[in-house]
N, C-alpha and C positions, 0 to 999 in steps of 0.2 A: 768160662767167658762166653763160649759159643752158645751154650744152653740159654743163658740170659738174653742174648741177642735174638735167638729164635723165638723165645717167649714174647719178647717185646715186639717183634715183627708180627707175630700172630695176633697180639692184642690190638695193634694198630690196624691190621687188615680187617679184623672183625668190627672194631669200633668205627672204622672209616666209612662204612656204608651209610647211605641215606636212610632216614627213618621213613617207614611207610605208614601212612595214616589210613586206617580202615574205618568205614562207616559202621556205626553201632546202631542196633535197632532202638528206636525211641519207645519210651514207655508212654502209655496213654495219659492224657492230661487229668482225667478224673479216675479215682481209685477203682471202681468196680467194672471198668470197661471190658476187660477180658474175662470177667467172671471169676477172677482170682482175688482173694482177700489180700489187701496190702498190709504188711506188718505195721503195727502201731508203735509209736515211740514209747520207750519205757518212761514211766512216770518219774519225774524228778523228785528229789527229796524235798521236805518242807523247808521253807525259807527260815533260817535260824533267827532272823530279825523280825519275823512276822508277829511273834508274840509281843515284842517290845513296841512295835508300831501300833498294835491293837490296844495295848495298855495306854499309849499316848493318846489315842482317840478317846478311850474311856475317861482318862483324866481331863481331857479338854472338854468333853461333854459335861462332866461333873462340875468343872470350874466355871462353865458358862451358865450354870444354874439349872440344868436338867435334873429331873428326879432320878434317883439311883436306878429304878426299874426301867425308865425310858432310856437312860444312858447305856445300861447293860444290854437292852434289846437292840439299840442302834449299833453297838459295837459287835454284837454277836453275828451280824450279817457278814462282816468282813474278817472275822477271826478264824484262826486255824481250828480244825475240827474239835480237838479236846477242849480248848478254851471256849469255843462257840457253844458246845453242849452245856458247859457249866454256866456261862453267862445267860443263855436263853432260859435255862431252868430257873436260875435266880430271878430273872426278870418276870417270868410268868408267876412264880410264887409270890414275889413282892407285889405284883399287880393284884393278886387275889387276896392280899392282906396277910400273908403268912409271916410268922416270926422271922426276923432277919437271921437268927442263928440257924434256923432250919433251911431258909432259902440259900444261904451262903455255905452250905455243906456240900460235900461231894455227892453226886448222884448215886442212889443206891445200886443201880445196875452197873456202875463203874467200880471195878475192884480198886482198893486203896493202893495197891502196888503199881497200878498203871497210871496213877495221877502224877502229873509232872510236878517237880518241886516248886516251880514258879506259880503254877496254878494253885497249889496248896498254900503258898504264901499269899496269893491274892485272896483266897477264901478266908484265911486267918485275919488278914488286914480288914476285910469287909465286916467280919463278925466283930472284931475289936472296935471298929469305927461305929458300928451300930450300937454297941453296948456303951461306949464312952461318949459318943456324940462328936468325936473329932472329925475334922474334914477328911474325906476319903481321897480327894483329888491329889493332894500333895503326896500322900503315901503311895498312891498308884503311880505317880510320876517317878518317885524314887525307885519303885520296883521295876519300872520300865528301864530306867538307867542301869540298874543292877543286871537286868536280863540282857541288855545290850552289851554290857561289859563281859558277862559270862559267855555270850556267843562269840565275842571277839577273842576271848581267852581260849575257847575251844577250837576256833579256827587256827589260831597261832600254834596251839599244841598239835593239831593234826598236820600242819605244814612242817613242823619240826620233826614229827614222827615219820613223815614221808621222806624227809632228807636222810634220816638214819636208815630207814628200810631200803633205800635205793643203793646204799653203799655195798650191801651184800652181793647183789647181782653184778654190779660194776667190778667188784673185787674178783668174782669168779671169772669174769671175762678178761680183765686186764692182767691178772697174775700169771696165767699161762703164757700170755703174749710176752710179758716181761721176762719170764724165764727163758722162753724160746729165742727171743731176739736180743736179750741183754746178757744173760748169764751163760747160756750154752756156747755162744761163739767165743767168749772169754775163756771158758774152761777148755774148749777145743783148741784154741791157740796156745794156751799154757801146756796142755797135754802134748801137743806136737813139739813144742820146744823142749819139754822134759824128756820125751822119748828120743828126740834127735840128739840131745846132749849126752845120752848114755848113762844117765843117773839111775835108770831102772833096768 
């Protein structure tokens, strides 16, 4: 009992002191003032909904009556890099009068394994629309909705995976505490009673 009282008194005496605020040196307002390069922020990942948004823009341009080449060129300006490369290439080739099956194919410098599934679906839709004469805007709108659904599904799966992965470290932290604070005192109490009763 006296050890606990001493520890409590020590904790109160250490914690009871006033906090001292010390001045910290200020950093200059502009990055190169001291001749030291400031670290840059790491680049954030691509927006998972950017592809769907660009497809919505593309579908709106097509529905408003723009030519496919002009709509692709207008959309390529705000598209993610992979989609922008495909759209700008298709727009340039279509403006030059190339066959749509050639214009809406993956760029030759881009390996087929690196082409996103949604970009491949857009290329197939555009080729099919050029061959059949069907309206491309409705199909692109549906692809945008599918892309948005896939991004939502991927975000949900990542959140569920994080919930599962966090259980391991929490178990490693709480299990020893449970054993030390919950089981050991009970076993110590039972051992004391068993040893005092003379059963052993």
